[in-house]
C-alpha positions as CSV (number, residue, x, y, z in Angstrom):
1,X,0.3,34.3,23.0
2,X,3.3,31.9,23.1
3,X,3.0,28.3,21.3
4,X,5.3,25.9,22.1
5,X,6.7,23.6,19.3
6,X,5.5,20.6,21.8
7,X,3.9,19.8,25.2
8,X,3.7,16.6,26.8
9,X,0.4,15.1,27.9
10,X,0.9,13.5,30.3
11,X,-1.9,12.1,33.0
12,X,-2.5,11.3,36.8
13,X,-2.1,7.6,35.2
14,X,1.0,8.0,34.0
15,X,2.0,10.1,37.5
16,X,0.6,7.3,39.9
17,X,2.3,4.4,38.0
18,X,6.2,5.9,38.7
19,X,4.9,6.8,42.3
20,X,4.0,2.8,42.2
21,X,7.5,1.9,40.4
22,X,9.0,4.2,43.0
23,X,7.3,2.4,45.8
24,X,8.2,-1.5,44.8
25,X,11.4,-1.2,44.5
26,X,12.0,-1.8,41.2
27,X,13.7,1.4,39.8
28,X,15.6,0.0,36.5
29,X,14.6,-3.1,34.3
30,X,11.6,-4.8,36.1
31,X,8.2,-6.5,35.7
32,X,6.9,-3.3,34.3
33,X,9.3,-3.3,31.2
34,X,8.1,-7.0,30.6
35,X,4.2,-5.8,30.9
36,X,5.5,-2.8,28.3
37,X,6.9,-5.2,25.7
38,X,4.1,-7.3,26.1
39,X,1.4,-4.6,25.6
40,X,3.2,-2.7,22.6
41,X,3.8,-6.2,20.6
42,X,0.3,-7.0,21.2
43,X,-0.8,-3.4,19.8
44,X,1.2,-3.5,17.0
45,X,0.4,-7.3,16.2
46,X,4.2,-8.7,16.9
47,X,5.0,-12.1,18.3
48,X,8.2,-10.3,20.2
49,X,9.6,-6.8,21.1
50,X,12.3,-5.8,23.3
51,X,12.2,-2.3,25.4
52,X,15.7,-0.3,25.1
53,X,16.6,3.2,26.3
54,X,16.0,4.6,22.7
55,X,15.3,3.9,18.7
56,X,18.8,4.4,18.0
57,X,19.7,1.4,20.4
58,X,17.0,-0.5,18.3
59,X,18.3,0.1,15.2
60,X,21.8,-0.5,16.3
61,X,21.0,-4.0,17.8
62,X,18.8,-4.6,14.6
63,X,21.8,-4.1,12.4
64,X,24.4,-6.1,15.1
65,X,21.7,-9.2,15.4
66,X,21.8,-9.3,11.0
67,X,25.2,-9.5,11.3
68,X,26.2,-6.4,9.8
69,X,30.3,-6.2,9.1
70,X,33.0,-3.8,8.6
71,X,32.5,-2.5,5.2
72,X,29.4,-3.2,4.4
73,X,26.7,-1.1,2.7
74,X,23.8,0.3,4.4
75,X,21.2,2.1,2.2
76,X,19.5,5.0,4.1
77,X,17.3,8.0,2.7
78,X,19.5,11.3,3.2
79,X,16.2,12.9,4.4
80,X,16.3,11.8,8.0
81,X,17.8,12.3,11.5
82,X,21.3,11.3,12.3
83,X,20.4,8.3,13.7
84,X,19.7,6.5,10.9
85,X,22.9,6.3,9.4
86,X,25.2,6.8,12.1
87,X,24.4,3.6,13.2
88,X,25.9,1.9,10.0
89,X,29.2,3.7,11.5
90,X,29.5,2.1,15.0
91,X,30.5,-1.5,12.9
92,X,33.0,1.0,10.3
93,X,30.2,0.1,7.7
94,X,29.4,2.9,5.3
95,X,25.7,4.1,4.3
96,X,24.8,4.6,1.4
97,X,22.5,7.9,0.9
98,X,19.4,7.4,-1.4
99,X,16.9,10.6,-2.3
100,X,13.8,11.2,-0.9
101,X,10.4,11.2,-3.4
102,X,8.0,14.3,-3.0
103,X,6.6,12.7,0.5
104,X,9.8,12.7,1.8
105,X,10.3,9.2,2.2
106,X,13.0,7.0,0.6
107,X,12.3,7.0,-3.3
108,X,11.8,3.3,-4.4
109,X,13.0,4.1,-7.7
110,X,15.9,5.8,-6.6
111,X,16.6,2.9,-4.1
112,X,16.4,0.7,-7.1
113,X,18.6,2.7,-9.0
114,X,21.4,2.8,-6.3
115,X,21.5,-1.2,-6.0
116,X,21.9,-1.5,-9.8
117,X,24.6,1.2,-9.8
118,X,26.3,-0.6,-6.7
119,X,26.5,-3.9,-8.7
120,X,27.2,-2.6,-11.5
121,X,30.9,-1.6,-9.6
122,X,29.5,2.3,-10.8
123,X,30.1,5.3,-8.9
124,X,27.2,6.4,-6.4
125,X,26.4,8.8,-3.5
126,X,29.8,10.2,-4.0
127,X,31.6,6.5,-3.4
128,X,33.8,4.7,-5.3
129,X,34.3,0.7,-6.1
130,X,35.1,-1.9,-5.4
131,X,32.1,-2.4,-2.5
132,X,31.4,-4.3,0.4
133,X,28.1,-6.4,0.1
134,X,24.6,-4.5,0.7
135,X,23.4,-5.9,3.7
136,X,20.6,-3.6,4.4
137,X,18.0,-1.4,4.1
138,X,16.7,1.4,6.5
139,X,13.5,2.8,4.9
140,X,12.8,5.9,7.1
141,X,8.8,6.9,7.8
142,X,9.2,10.7,7.8
143,X,6.9,12.3,10.2
144,X,4.7,9.7,10.4
145,X,3.8,9.2,7.1
146,X,4.7,5.6,5.9
147,X,7.3,4.5,2.9
148,X,5.7,2.7,0.1
149,X,6.8,-0.4,1.9
150,X,5.3,-2.7,-0.6
151,X,7.6,-1.4,-3.4
152,X,10.7,-1.1,-0.9
153,X,10.1,-4.8,0.5
154,X,9.6,-5.6,-3.2
155,X,13.2,-4.4,-4.4
156,X,14.8,-5.9,-0.9
157,X,13.5,-9.5,-1.4
158,X,14.5,-9.6,-4.7
159,X,18.0,-8.5,-4.0
160,X,18.1,-10.2,-0.9
161,X,18.9,-7.3,1.5
162,X,17.4,-7.1,5.1
163,X,15.4,-4.3,6.3
164,X,15.5,-2.6,9.3
165,X,12.3,-0.2,9.4
166,X,13.1,3.0,11.6
167,X,9.9,3.5,12.5
168,X,10.7,6.4,15.2
169,X,7.9,9.1,13.7
170,X,5.2,6.1,13.4
171,X,3.5,5.0,16.0
172,X,0.9,4.3,15.6
173,X,0.5,4.3,11.7
174,X,-0.2,1.9,9.2
175,X,0.5,1.2,5.4
176,X,-1.4,-1.2,3.1
177,X,-0.6,-1.3,-0.5
178,X,-4.2,-0.8,-1.9
179,X,-7.9,-0.2,-0.6
180,X,-8.2,-4.0,-0.9
181,X,-4.9,-4.7,1.3
182,X,-5.3,-5.8,5.0
183,X,-3.4,-2.9,7.4
184,X,-0.5,-3.5,8.8
185,X,1.8,-1.5,11.3
186,X,4.8,0.3,10.7
187,X,7.9,-1.3,11.9
188,X,6.2,-4.8,10.8
189,X,7.5,-5.3,7.4
190,X,11.6,-5.7,8.2
191,X,13.6,-8.0,9.9
192,X,13.1,-5.6,12.7
193,X,11.0,-2.7,13.5
194,X,12.2,0.1,15.7
195,X,10.1,3.0,17.6
196,X,11.0,6.0,19.5
197,X,9.3,7.2,21.9
198,X,11.5,10.2,23.1
199,X,9.9,13.4,24.6
200,X,8.0,14.6,21.9
201,X,7.0,11.3,20.1
202,X,3.1,10.3,19.9
203,X,3.9,8.3,22.7
204,X,6.5,8.9,25.5
205,X,8.6,7.2,28.1
206,X,11.1,10.7,28.2
207,X,13.4,8.6,26.7
208,X,13.3,5.3,25.5
209,X,12.4,2.7,22.3
210,X,11.4,-0.5,21.2
211,X,12.6,-3.4,18.8
212,X,9.9,-5.6,17.4
213,X,10.4,-8.7,15.3
214,X,9.2,-12.0,13.9
215,X,12.4,-13.5,14.6
216,X,13.0,-15.4,18.3
217,X,16.1,-15.7,17.6
218,X,16.9,-12.2,16.4
219,X,14.6,-11.4,19.7
220,X,17.3,-13.8,21.7
221,X,20.8,-11.8,20.5
222,X,18.7,-8.1,20.7
223,X,17.8,-8.8,24.3
224,X,21.5,-10.3,25.2
225,X,23.0,-7.6,23.5
226,X,21.0,-4.7,25.2
227,X,22.4,-5.5,28.4
228,X,26.1,-6.4,27.8
229,X,26.2,-9.2,26.6
230,X,25.1,-11.4,29.7
231,X,23.5,-14.7,29.7
232,X,20.6,-13.8,31.9
233,X,17.9,-11.4,32.5
234,X,19.8,-8.8,34.6
235,X,16.8,-8.4,37.0
236,X,15.7,-12.3,37.6
237,X,19.2,-12.0,39.2
238,X,17.9,-10.9,42.3
239,X,14.4,-12.8,42.3
240,X,13.4,-15.8,43.8
241,X,13.3,-17.9,40.2
242,X,16.9,-16.1,39.5
243,X,20.8,-17.2,39.5
244,X,24.0,-15.1,41.1
245,X,25.5,-16.7,38.1
246,X,25.8,-15.3,34.6
247,X,28.3,-15.2,31.7
248,X,29.1,-12.7,28.9
249,X,28.2,-14.5,25.7
250,X,29.3,-11.3,24.1
251,X,30.5,-8.1,24.4
252,X,27.0,-6.1,24.5
253,X,26.1,-2.6,25.5
254,X,23.7,-0.7,28.2
255,X,20.6,-0.4,26.0
256,X,18.1,-1.8,28.7
257,X,14.4,0.3,29.4
258,X,13.7,1.0,33.4
259,X,10.7,0.3,34.9
260,X,10.0,3.7,35.6
261,X,10.1,4.8,32.1
262,X,7.9,1.8,30.9
263,X,5.3,2.6,33.9
264,X,5.0,6.3,31.3
265,X,5.0,3.8,28.5
266,X,2.1,1.5,29.7
267,X,-0.7,4.7,30.1
268,X,1.1,6.4,27.0
269,X,0.0,3.2,25.2
270,X,-3.2,2.5,26.1
271,X,-4.2,6.3,25.1
272,X,-2.1,6.1,21.2
273,X,-5.2,6.0,19.3
274,X,-6.6,8.8,21.1
275,X,-3.2,11.1,21.0
276,X,-2.8,10.2,17.0
277,X,-6.7,11.4,16.6
278,X,-6.2,14.4,18.2
279,X,-3.1,15.0,16.3
280,X,-5.1,14.1,12.7
281,X,-7.6,16.9,14.1
282,X,-4.7,19.3,14.4
283,X,-3.0,18.6,11.1
284,X,-7.0,18.5,9.1
285,X,-7.6,22.0,10.8
286,X,-3.9,23.3,9.4
287,X,-5.0,21.6,6.0
288,X,-8.1,24.1,5.5
289,X,-6.5,26.9,6.1
290,X,-3.2,27.0,4.4
291,X,-4.4,25.0,1.5
292,X,-6.3,28.2,0.9
293,X,-3.0,30.1,0.2
294,X,-1.1,29.7,-2.7
295,X,2.2,30.2,-0.8
296,X,1.8,27.3,1.3
297,X,2.2,23.7,0.0
298,X,0.4,21.1,2.4
299,X,1.9,17.9,3.7
300,X,1.2,14.5,1.4
301,X,-1.3,12.2,1.8
302,X,-3.3,9.0,1.1
303,X,-6.0,7.7,3.5
304,X,-6.4,5.0,1.3
305,X,-2.9,3.5,1.8
306,X,-1.5,4.8,4.9
307,X,-2.8,5.3,8.6
308,X,-0.6,9.3,9.2
309,X,0.7,8.9,13.0
310,X,1.2,12.9,12.6
311,X,4.3,13.4,14.6
312,X,5.1,15.9,12.3
313,X,2.6,18.6,10.4
314,X,5.6,20.0,7.7
315,X,4.4,23.0,6.0
316,X,6.5,23.8,2.5
317,X,7.1,27.5,1.8
318,X,6.5,27.9,-1.7
319,X,9.6,30.6,-1.9
320,X,9.1,32.0,-5.8
321,X,5.6,33.1,-4.2
322,X,7.2,35.0,-1.0
323,X,9.6,37.8,-0.6
324,X,11.3,35.9,2.4
325,X,13.4,32.7,2.5
326,X,12.3,29.9,5.2
327,X,14.8,31.0,7.8
328,X,13.2,34.5,7.5
329,X,9.8,32.9,7.5
330,X,10.6,31.1,10.9
331,X,11.8,34.1,12.3
332,X,8.7,36.0,11.7
333,X,6.8,33.1,13.4
334,X,9.1,33.1,16.3
335,X,9.0,36.9,16.8
336,X,5.0,36.4,17.1
337,X,5.5,33.6,20.1
338,X,5.4,30.5,17.6
339,X,7.7,27.9,17.9
340,X,8.8,25.7,15.1
341,X,11.6,23.4,13.9
342,X,13.3,22.2,10.7
343,X,13.1,18.6,10.0
344,X,16.0,18.5,8.4
345,X,19.0,19.4,6.8
346,X,19.7,16.3,4.2
347,X,22.7,14.3,6.1
348,X,25.0,14.3,3.5
349,X,25.1,18.1,3.5
350,X,26.1,17.5,6.8
351,X,30.1,18.4,8.1
352,X,30.6,15.1,9.1
353,X,29.7,13.2,6.0
354,X,31.0,16.1,3.4
355,X,34.4,15.1,5.4
356,X,34.2,11.3,5.3
357,X,33.2,10.5,2.1
358,X,33.3,13.5,-0.1
359,X,29.4,14.4,-0.1
360,X,28.3,17.6,-1.1
361,X,25.6,19.7,-2.6
362,X,24.4,18.4,-6.2
363,X,24.1,14.4,-5.6
364,X,20.1,14.4,-4.1
365,X,18.2,17.2,-5.8
366,X,14.6,16.3,-4.5
367,X,16.4,16.3,-1.0
368,X,17.7,19.4,-1.7
369,X,15.2,21.5,-3.0
370,X,12.7,20.6,-0.3
371,X,14.4,21.0,2.6
372,X,15.0,24.5,2.0
373,X,11.2,24.9,2.1
374,X,10.0,22.8,5.1
375,X,8.7,24.3,8.4
376,X,7.7,22.3,11.1
377,X,4.8,23.7,12.8
378,X,3.7,22.8,16.5
379,X,1.2,20.0,16.7
380,X,0.7,17.8,19.8
381,X,-2.6,16.6,21.6
382,X,-3.2,18.8,24.1
383,X,-3.0,21.7,22.1
384,X,-5.9,23.9,22.7
385,X,-8.6,25.7,20.1
386,X,-6.9,29.1,20.8
387,X,-3.3,27.8,20.6
388,X,-4.3,26.3,16.8
389,X,-6.3,29.6,15.9
390,X,-3.3,31.4,16.7
391,X,-1.4,29.3,15.0
392,X,-2.9,29.5,11.8
393,X,-3.9,33.4,11.9
394,X,0.4,34.0,12.4
395,X,1.2,32.0,9.5
396,X,-1.5,33.6,7.3
397,X,-0.6,37.2,8.6
398,X,3.3,36.3,8.0
399,X,2.3,34.8,4.2
400,X,-0.2,38.2,3.7
401,X,3.0,40.5,4.5
402,X,5.8,38.9,2.3
403,X,3.2,37.2,-0.2
404,X,4.5,38.8,-4.2
């Protein structure tokens, strides 16, 4: 059997909605994008949302909207995807990496320590003073398991630093401080929450993203800058209510979402909790099988304070109990038809950041230790029971073969 890493769940409803868009004449940003924005905002309890062509665009425009400037600093986890930090470089700002905790999310204790060191003019994360001001923190909800947003927001508010949430993995996901507090959706804590609808995310539009916020001024700025800095919504220029005239308010970008993508998103959104529950069922099955094996560590979880989206199911190898390393373990799975991935090589170990900032090994010990033993297994809503059983039995087979 061959089990793919991911297979999208697309129903006839999505297909029919796309066909309807093709027949309507609205191929780019139009009425279905507006519907999708309203529906998504309602789903997570946000007053404002702007549909974009990626989460990267949302992160970029979120930083632009809060006024990030050249030389200022943006604190971000090293254990994350490229986009979380690279958006700071679009402004010639400085990404400052922070180590993760055992849950693979940014560590509040390390975040506090890093801010204190910067304010004291000490060397941090390969950087030397003098420093620019700290403009933003970008926490990233690893795999759909929410960061400790209570602690992060307390730190950010005390130091008067804006938070832009990277919720690319985290819809639908929620966090609360304790079992007596109210649930709040990921993406609802900072100035701007940024979501991804890439093909393998919890809901998809193929390519796409969303920026959500409580602030009407930030919403207006993000919307303006998402389409060349034009003074009017582009699609309204071609309606009876629109005007041919517009002005360029600022040098913006081309980040708008299309109606074709929104057509998919509308029906994916309606199925979001169905998808999450399907992923949760798979994760529970994995946990039940793999917790029996001392060579494996299953993902962290705290059902009292977090609703997990299960975008990723990340298994950790206890390498001292195996005779092979992570790369060989992956090769063994792939040879048996089980696709898998790794999330991720920490950013400070990538060539660009090593060359640009002189970063390298030894700076972030938790991230450096943990990434060497991570494997992301297949998890998707339409995963069949026989596929799930095959992945479980294959992992067990490889462990049995190479156990010390």
